[in-house]
N, C-alpha and C positions, 0 to 999 in steps of 0.2 A: 452223276459221282457219286451215287452211294456206291456203285456196281466199280468203280472208277479205284472210290478207294479200299472194300474189299480187294479188291485185284491187290493191291501193292502190300497189303500188310501179311498178304499168303508168301508176292515174294521175298517180302523181311525173312516170313516166318523158312523161307528154305533158302535164303540165300547164310541165314548164321545156321542151317543145319548142317548147308558143305564146309561153312568155318570149320563145323565139330567135326563131322565127314574126314577133314583134310588132316586136321590134328592126329585124331587116330589114325589114321592113315603110314603120314610123318614117323606114326610111332612107333610105328606096328612091322616099316621097312627099315624104316632108322634112316631116314628122308633126313641131309645136311642143313642143319635148322637154320641158315640163311637163306635157304631155295624156298623153306617150310614160310617164314617167315616176311617175304616179297611173297608166295602167292597170299599170306594171313590179309598182309596191309590190304594186299588190292581188291576182295572180297572185303573188307571195312572199309574201302572208300564208294564199292559198289550199295556198300549195307545205305553210309552216308548219302548216298543223292535216290538214296530211296525214299530212307524215311522223311527226306529236303521235301521231298516229292508231296509227300506222305500232308502233310506242316501246311501248305502253301492248299493243299486241295482240302482239308479240314479247315482252314482258315474261310476256303469258297463256299464249301456246303452252308458255315454258320451265314456268313451272310445272304446265301439261299435262305436261309430258314425266317432269315431277319424280314427280307423282300417276300415269303410268301404269305409273311402276317398281312401288307399293306395290298396282297392281289382282291382282296372283296371289297376293299375302300373302294381302290381306283374303277376293278369294277361295276359296286354302286354306279359313281360318277358318271362313268360312264353311259350306264344303262340311263341315266339321268339326261345328262346331257343326249342322248340321243332320242330323248320323248322331246325334250326343249327344241330339238331339231325341225322334227317330226310336223313339232304345234303348228310351228313358223313355218310351215309349209305348203301344208293345209290354211293355213289359217288364209296365205296370202293366196294362195287356188283357187280359196273359196271368195274374195273377194274380186277378183277375178273371171268368178263366174255370175256375179250377181245378178247380173244384164241377161241370163242365156235361158235360154224356156225349150225345154225338151216335147216336144208333140211326137202321141201313143198312133199307131196306128189308121196313119193318113196316108192309104192308096199315090201311089209314085207314078207318074209320066212315064208311060213307052217310047216315047219321045226320044228318039238319039240327040236333038239339041238339049248342049246344059242349060238357053237360058228359055226354051220353052218347058223346060222339068225347075225351074229355079222362078215360071210366073205360078206352073200350073201347084205349089207346093203355096206361094205366097198367098194367092187366090181364095187357099183351103185357107188359112191361117183367114188372112180377113174374115170368112166365116165365121169365121168361130170369133173371133174379136166381135161383129157386129153379133149375134150372139146371146153372147155373158156381158158385155158396157156398152153397148148399143152400137144406132149408127153410124150416129154421130161426133164419136168417139173413137178419134184416131193416131193409132199406135206409129211409134214406125219404128224398120225397121235396117240394122245397116248390114248384117249380111245372115245368108240361111245357107242351108246345104244338109245334104240326109249322111249321117254315120256309119260305115263301114264300107263296105268294097260294094258296087247295083254286080248285079246277080244276070247274067245273060238271059236273055229270051229267045228259043228254037221258035223259027217261024213260023205259025201261025197259033202257034203255042204259047205256053209255059210256062216252066220249068217248076219244083214246086218249089227252091229253093225261088226262085225270082217273083215269085207268089205272096214269099215273104217283104214285109213292110215296111224299108228300115224306119228308125228311130228314127224324127226332124227337129233340125237344133239351129234353132232364131236367134242371135242377134241383137235386143231390140235398145235404144236406146234408153232409157229412164229402167231402172228399174224395177220405180213405181207401179209404172205396166205390169213387168215380171212377179210384182206380190197380188194385186190387183184381179190378177189372168186364174191365178193360184188357187188365193180367193173361192173366186167366184165358179173353182172351177166341180162341185160339184153339181152344180147347175145344166154340164155337156148331156148330157139325157134326155133334157126337159126342148132345151136348142136342135135336136136333130144331130145330134150326133154319137145312139148310143156305145158305140165298141172307141170312142176316141178319149186320153183322159193326158193329162199336162201332168208333167212333171219340172224342178229348179235341177240345176245341170250340177251334178249330185258326185260327190266322190267316190272313190271304190265303195266304201264302207257306207259312205248312207244309203247306192244304189243296192244293196245288199241287205239292207234294211226295208228300202222299198219296195224293189224284189216280193220280198219273206209278207210283205202287209198287202201285196197284189195277191197273190194264192192264200192266206188269208178267207182276204172279200169275196175272192171267185170263189169258195167251199162254203160260205157264208150267204153267196145272192148280191150282184149287185144293185136287185130291183132292192132288196129292202137291206143291203148298209152301205157306208159310203165308209169315206177314211176323213178321219179327224183329226187332227196333230198330231199322228202317228200314233193311232186306233183306228180297229177296227170297228165303229159303231151305229147300232141298231141309226136305219133314217128317219126322220120326227112327218 
């Protein structure tokens, strides 16, 4: 708009210059006065129209400047609203994941039958429950599945990707069971699961934090350190 305003000013200056030049030309050539008056009136109308446009533009520029003063306030309001919406979504998503449990490093069944693979995973989970909570504790599972796409295995061998163990996600009936298993997960090594560990079903941000903790734990050593309350601490 400022560039347009400047362009209008230039056009006005040029129009006024043409009027002056026309008057000088008429005097030098002794043009009939009536013709000169008509020409000047036409040019004056043009100048007036351009000035009217410039006034409207000036008013618009002023309004834009006032509106620009409000932009930071609206931007801050938008930022706060975005944060609030994200917090609410994360809160609802977290509530829906409270009964979920993720198990890492459980080998997968080679069977092509989904039911057979499911029974294999449930049996592995039952063994973990028995080791951490005791044989008499029954934990109900409503869903169990592996996260990610199943890798294809070659005949008689396993490809590098197929050898990777996908995460196992279980949805339990009671979140208290999830809390109890998480609370006792540091005992996994002692009950015959040295390479297995349990985590909650976390948000992307929480997963990144957990990943950083696991990397720190690997550096410091699983035999001497554990993850406790969001920190890597020495074993007691």
